[in-house]
C-alpha positions in Angstrom: 115.2 82.4 101.6 115.9 82.2 105.3 116.2 85.5 107.1 117.3 85.6 110.7 114.7 87.6 112.6 116.8 89.4 115.1 119.8 90.6 113.1 118.9 91.1 109.4 119.7 94.1 107.2 116.7 96.2 106.2 117.0 98.7 103.4 114.6 101.6 103.6 114.1 103.3 100.2 112.7 106.9 100.1 112.0 108.7 96.9 112.2 112.5 97.2 111.2 115.5 95.1 111.2 119.0 96.7 111.0 117.6 100.2 113.1 120.3 102.0 110.4 121.0 104.6 110.1 117.4 106.0 112.9 115.1 104.9 115.1 115.9 107.9 112.3 114.9 110.3 111.5 111.8 108.3 115.1 110.6 108.5 115.2 111.4 112.2 112.0 109.5 112.9 113.2 106.4 111.0 116.6 106.5 112.6 115.1 106.8 116.1 112.6 104.1 115.6 115.1 101.5 114.4 117.8 102.4 116.9 115.5 100.8 119.5 115.3 97.5 117.6 117.7 94.7 116.9 117.6 95.4 113.2 120.5 96.8 111.1 119.3 99.4 108.6 120.5 101.4 105.6 118.7 104.4 104.2 118.7 104.8 100.5 117.3 108.1 99.4 116.7 108.7 95.7 116.3 112.4 94.9 114.3 112.8 91.7 115.7 116.1 90.4 114.6 118.3 93.3 114.7 122.1 92.6 114.7 123.2 96.3 117.2 122.5 99.1 116.4 118.8 99.5 119.8 117.6 98.3 121.8 119.9 100.5 119.8 118.9 103.5 120.3 115.2 102.7 124.1 115.7 102.4 124.1 117.3 105.9 122.1 114.4 107.3 124.6 111.9 105.9 127.2 113.2 108.3 125.0 113.7 111.3 123.0 110.5 111.5 124.2 107.2 113.0 122.6 105.1 110.4 124.3 104.7 107.0 122.6 106.9 104.3 123.1 106.6 100.6 122.0 109.4 98.3 121.2 108.6 94.7 120.5 111.6 92.5 118.5 111.5 89.3 119.9 114.0 86.8 116.3 115.1 86.0 112.8 114.2 87.3 112.2 110.6 86.2 109.2 109.7 88.4 108.5 107.8 91.6 108.5 104.4 90.0 111.9 105.0 88.4 113.3 106.3 91.6 112.1 103.4 93.7 113.3 100.9 91.1 116.7 102.5 91.2 116.8 102.4 95.0 115.6 98.8 95.3 118.3 97.5 92.9 121.0 99.5 94.7 120.0 98.1 98.1 121.8 95.4 100.0 119.1 94.5 102.6 117.6 91.1 103.1 114.3 93.0 103.3 113.6 96.1 101.3 111.0 98.6 102.2 109.9 101.7 100.3 108.0 104.5 102.0 106.9 107.9 101.1 108.9 110.9 102.2 106.0 112.3 104.3 105.7 109.1 106.3 101.9 109.1 105.7 102.2 105.6 106.9 104.0 105.8 110.2 107.3 103.8 110.2 106.2 101.7 113.2 103.7 100.0 110.9 106.7 98.1 109.5 106.2 95.6 112.4 103.2 94.3 110.5 105.2 93.9 107.3 108.0 92.1 109.1 105.4 89.7 110.6 104.2 88.8 107.1 107.6 88.3 105.6 109.5 86.7 108.4 106.9 84.6 110.2 104.2 84.0 107.6 106.6 83.4 104.7 105.2 85.9 102.2 107.5 87.4 99.6 105.8 90.8 99.5 103.8 92.8 102.1 101.8 95.8 101.0 100.2 98.4 103.2 96.5 98.7 102.6 94.1 101.5 103.5 91.1 99.5 102.4 90.9 96.5 104.8 88.6 96.2 107.8 91.3 97.0 110.3 92.9 99.9 108.3 92.7 103.3 109.8 92.8 106.8 108.2 93.6 109.2 111.0 93.5 112.2 108.6 91.2 111.5 105.6 91.5 112.8 102.1 89.3 115.6 100.7 86.2 114.6 98.7 87.7 114.9 95.2 90.9 113.0 96.1 89.0 110.3 97.9 86.6 109.8 95.0 89.3 109.8 92.4 91.3 107.3 94.5 88.4 105.0 94.7 87.7 105.2 91.0 91.3 104.4 90.2 91.2 101.5 92.6 88.1 100.1 90.8 89.9 100.4 87.4 93.0 98.6 88.7 90.9 95.7 90.1 88.9 95.5 86.9 91.9 95.6 84.6 94.7 93.8 86.5 94.4 92.9 90.2 90.9 91.7 91.2 92.1 90.4 94.5 94.1 93.4 95.7 92.0 96.1 97.5 94.7 98.8 97.6 97.6 98.7 95.2 98.6 102.4 95.6 99.7 102.8 99.2 103.3 103.9 99.3 104.4 101.4 101.9 105.6 98.1 100.5 108.2 95.5 101.6 109.9 92.8 99.7 112.4 90.0 100.3 115.7 90.7 98.5 115.3 87.7 96.2 111.9 88.9 95.1 113.0 92.5 94.7 115.9 91.5 92.5 113.6 89.5 90.2 110.7 91.8 89.7 112.1 95.4 89.8 114.2 94.9 86.6 111.0 94.2 84.7 109.3 97.4 85.8 108.6 99.8 82.9 106.2 102.4 84.3 108.2 105.2 85.8 105.6 107.4 87.5 102.6 106.9 89.7 101.2 103.8 87.9 104.1 101.6 88.8 102.5 99.9 91.7 99.9 97.8 89.8 102.5 96.8 87.2 104.9 95.8 89.9 102.3 93.6 91.6 101.3 92.1 88.3 104.9 91.1 87.6 105.1 89.6 91.1 101.9 87.6 90.6 103.1 86.3 87.2 106.2 85.0 88.9 104.1 83.3 91.6 105.4 85.4 94.5 103.1 85.4 97.6 101.6 88.9 98.4 99.9 89.8 101.6 97.8 93.0 102.1 98.4 94.4 105.5 96.0 96.8 107.2 97.9 100.0 108.2 97.3 103.3 109.9 97.5 106.1 107.3 97.1 109.9 107.3 96.6 112.1 104.3 99.2 114.7 103.5 97.7 117.8 102.0 101.0 118.6 100.3 101.0 115.4 98.3 102.7 115.5 94.9 99.8 113.5 93.4 97.4 115.6 91.3 93.9 114.1 91.8 92.6 115.2 88.4 95.4 114.8 85.8 97.5 112.0 87.4 94.8 109.3 87.4 94.2 110.0 83.7 97.9 109.6 82.9 98.2 106.5 85.1 95.1 105.0 83.5 96.7 105.3 80.0 99.8 103.6 81.4 97.8 100.8 82.8 95.8 100.3 79.6 99.1 100.1 77.6 100.5 97.6 80.1 97.3 95.5 79.9 97.4 95.5 76.1 101.1 94.5 76.1 100.3 91.7 78.6 97.6 90.4 76.3 99.8 90.5 73.2 102.5 88.6 75.1 100.2 85.7 75.9 100.7 82.6 73.7 
């Protein structure tokens, strides 16, 4: 798929859940950054059943920002994977990026993703915290760091031996690729990333891991003790289903 480098439409998908304290700043940062570049953007924000004032803040931002903002609202909390899938399939962009609401990966790191998709002809670019040139400006605490590394080992052992960091919440896709792989996604919560990349590899899409700058957010929704266990069960089930489907 040919994408004109200086005037394409980029869809930025942001899943939110109880983000009233930072979503306004996140929208402003993204809007300001892309206003200085020859790229047309649309923001698609998928609110996953927030119980705070996130939704009312989003509605106000729709009328005050110069960039088009679409709000999709889940009737109940469905999970990050479900929300991103919904946003990706609603998007119109020739490139589709999802990022976390806290911008733990700064939005200007998108330049590296665009390089991979537009100039190096990859179908998917994934931010990685595990490469030689990656930087963690604010590291995780000991427990979160160790649990993250353990989870990474499990993912590589079970599913993705050549991917160093499958879990970073900063990934970009060509539209054609997104339209093909997201409908197949079945894991709705934090384990969706490895499944998504497995689907992409099965369909022979080219994936590039991109070193990014990243900072830990101490208000992360990820629970370092219980969530890896739940995600692990999801991945084992996915692995078993994959083996059963093989001829």
